[in-house]
C-alpha positions as CSV (number, residue, x, y, z in Angstrom):
1,N,22.3,-2.5,-24.6
2,D,20.0,-1.9,-26.7
3,G,16.3,-3.1,-25.9
4,L,13.2,-1.7,-24.2
5,L,13.1,-0.2,-20.9
6,E,10.6,-0.2,-18.2
7,V,11.2,1.4,-14.5
8,Q,11.3,-1.1,-11.9
9,L,10.7,-0.5,-8.1
10,A,13.3,-1.0,-5.4
11,V,13.3,-0.1,-2.0
12,S,14.9,-0.1,1.2
13,R,14.5,0.6,5.0
14,D,18.0,1.8,5.6
15,G,19.2,3.2,2.3
16,V,21.8,0.5,1.7
17,S,20.5,-3.0,1.1
18,F,17.6,-2.6,-1.1
19,D,14.8,-5.1,-2.5
20,R,14.2,-4.8,-6.0
21,F,10.8,-6.2,-7.5
22,R,11.3,-7.4,-11.2
23,T,7.4,-6.4,-12.4
24,P,7.1,-3.3,-14.3
25,Y,6.3,-0.3,-11.8
26,V,6.1,1.8,-15.0
27,G,6.3,-0.5,-18.0
28,P,6.5,0.6,-21.9
29,G,2.9,1.4,-23.2
30,L,0.7,-0.3,-26.0
31,L,2.4,0.4,-29.8
32,E,-0.7,2.1,-31.1
33,E,-1.4,4.2,-28.1
34,P,0.2,7.7,-27.6
35,Q,2.7,6.4,-25.1
36,L,4.4,4.3,-27.9
37,G,5.9,1.2,-26.2
38,G,9.3,1.9,-25.9
39,T,11.2,3.0,-23.4
40,V,10.3,4.3,-20.3
41,Y,12.6,7.0,-18.0
42,M,10.9,8.1,-14.6
43,G,11.9,11.4,-13.5
44,V,13.2,12.2,-9.8
45,G,10.6,13.1,-6.9
46,L,7.3,12.2,-5.7
47,V,4.2,14.8,-5.7
48,R,1.8,14.2,-3.0
49,R,-1.6,15.8,-3.8
50,G,-4.3,14.6,-1.1
51,N,-4.9,11.0,-1.2
52,F,-2.7,10.3,-4.1
53,I,1.1,10.7,-5.3
54,Y,1.7,11.9,-9.1
55,Q,5.2,11.1,-10.6
56,Y,6.4,12.2,-13.9
57,Y,8.1,10.0,-16.8
58,A,9.3,10.0,-20.3
59,E,8.3,7.5,-23.0
60,G,9.2,7.2,-26.5
61,A,8.9,4.3,-29.4
62,G,12.7,4.3,-29.7
63,T,14.7,1.8,-27.8
64,H,17.7,2.2,-25.2
65,G,20.4,2.0,-27.9
66,Q,18.8,3.9,-30.3
67,G,19.9,7.5,-31.4
68,N,16.4,8.7,-31.8
69,H,15.0,9.4,-28.5
70,E,12.0,11.3,-29.0
71,V,9.8,11.1,-25.8
72,S,6.6,12.6,-24.4
73,I,5.8,13.5,-20.8
74,W,3.5,11.9,-18.9
75,Q,1.9,11.8,-15.7
76,A,1.7,8.4,-13.4
77,K,-1.2,8.5,-10.6
78,Q,-1.3,6.3,-7.6
79,R,-2.8,6.3,-4.6
80,L,-1.0,7.2,-1.4
81,D,1.2,4.7,-0.1
82,G,0.2,2.2,-3.6
83,F,3.4,1.1,-4.3
84,V,3.6,-2.6,-2.2
85,S,0.1,-4.4,-1.0
86,V,-0.5,-7.4,1.0
87,D,-3.6,-9.1,-1.4
88,A,-6.1,-11.5,-0.4
89,G,-8.7,-13.2,-3.2
90,P,-11.8,-14.0,-2.6
91,A,-11.3,-17.0,-0.3
92,D,-10.0,-15.8,3.1
93,G,-6.3,-14.6,4.1
94,W,-5.0,-13.9,6.6
95,F,-1.0,-12.5,8.2
96,V,0.3,-11.6,11.6
97,T,2.7,-9.1,12.5
98,P,5.4,-9.3,14.7
99,P,5.3,-7.5,18.5
100,I,5.0,-3.7,17.9
101,E,4.7,-1.1,19.8
102,F,2.6,2.0,19.0
103,A,1.8,5.2,20.1
104,G,-2.0,6.7,19.2
105,S,-5.1,6.2,20.1
106,C,-6.7,4.6,16.3
107,L,-5.9,2.2,13.9
108,Q,-6.4,3.2,10.5
109,L,-6.0,1.5,7.3
110,N,-4.8,2.1,3.7
111,I,-6.8,-0.7,2.1
112,D,-8.9,-1.2,-1.1
113,C,-11.6,-3.9,-0.3
114,S,-13.2,-3.5,-3.8
115,A,-17.0,-4.0,-3.8
116,M,-17.1,-7.6,-2.7
117,G,-14.2,-7.2,-0.2
118,E,-13.7,-6.9,3.7
119,A,-11.0,-7.2,6.4
120,L,-11.1,-7.9,10.1
121,V,-8.4,-7.0,12.8
122,E,-7.8,-8.6,16.0
123,L,-4.8,-7.4,18.4
124,Q,-3.3,-10.3,20.4
125,D,-0.4,-10.0,22.8
126,E,3.0,-10.6,22.0
127,T,2.4,-14.5,22.5
128,G,-0.2,-14.5,19.8
129,K,-3.3,-14.7,22.6
130,P,-6.4,-12.4,21.2
131,L,-6.8,-9.0,23.6
132,P,-10.3,-9.4,25.3
133,G,-12.5,-6.7,23.5
134,F,-10.0,-6.6,20.4
135,T,-10.7,-10.2,19.0
136,F,-12.0,-11.2,15.5
137,D,-15.5,-11.7,17.1
138,D,-15.5,-7.9,18.3
139,A,-14.1,-6.6,15.2
140,V,-16.5,-4.2,12.6
141,S,-15.9,-5.4,9.1
142,V,-13.4,-2.5,6.8
143,D,-15.3,-3.0,3.5
144,R,-14.3,0.4,1.6
145,N,-11.5,1.8,-0.5
146,G,-9.7,4.4,1.5
147,V,-6.2,5.4,2.7
148,A,-6.9,6.3,6.5
149,Q,-10.4,3.6,7.4
150,E,-10.5,3.5,10.8
151,V,-10.6,-0.1,12.6
152,W,-13.5,-0.4,15.2
153,W,-14.1,-3.1,18.2
154,Q,-17.3,-3.3,19.7
155,G,-18.2,0.1,18.3
156,R,-15.3,2.1,19.8
157,P,-11.6,2.5,18.1
158,D,-9.7,3.8,21.4
159,L,-6.6,1.9,21.8
160,D,-5.2,4.5,24.4
161,A,-4.9,1.7,27.4
162,L,-2.8,-0.4,24.9
163,N,-0.2,2.4,23.8
164,G,3.6,1.0,24.4
165,R,2.2,-2.3,25.0
166,P,4.0,-4.8,22.9
167,I,0.9,-6.2,20.4
168,R,0.5,-8.1,17.4
169,L,-2.0,-7.5,14.6
170,K,-3.4,-10.5,13.1
171,F,-5.6,-9.5,10.0
172,K,-8.1,-11.6,8.0
173,M,-9.3,-10.3,4.9
174,R,-11.0,-11.3,1.6
175,S,-10.8,-9.9,-1.9
176,A,-8.6,-7.2,-0.5
177,K,-5.2,-5.1,-0.7
178,L,-3.7,-3.9,2.2
179,Y,-1.1,-0.9,1.6
180,A,-0.5,0.5,5.0
181,F,-1.6,0.5,8.4
182,Q,-0.8,3.4,11.1
183,F,-1.7,4.4,14.6
184,V,-3.0,8.1,14.7
185,T,-3.8,10.5,17.7
186,D,-7.2,12.2,17.2
187,P,-8.1,11.5,14.0
188,P,-10.3,14.0,11.8
189,S,-13.5,11.7,11.8
190,R,-14.1,12.5,15.7
């Protein structure tokens, strides 16, 4: 079992079945850098502070099968819920959620629109028909990087009338990464 080690991400909704992403979540650093580019051992647990998640890992120059495991402790910092994203390049991309029911008065996005990106959200009924007042034509562009960006239509974010009703969300994005969305009641900006 000699060789380099990296940390990969495995996720589950039920704690029984897991999907594993075969790309490095935390990979070995460069040989010339302080991390030494050999083996990476992730610590247990996540620490949330504000809009960031911190994790701690050990990395050293040795390989897994070598007896010498001199390592240093390092910190990984990432945005809240920044594990996986739906990405759109410079050409428009879109996707639609399955029908969902929600409770809340406002839709918030955890999204990074970089300097040139944007996202628009359309609300649809369960059959895919756009809801009046919540179409792409009514949508206000989300064009920033934030973990709780409010979505607005015709100058208002209020979704109280749609609570408990099955809807679909259709996202149209350009040069953006969507990490998560959530429905909240009484967001702090109001």
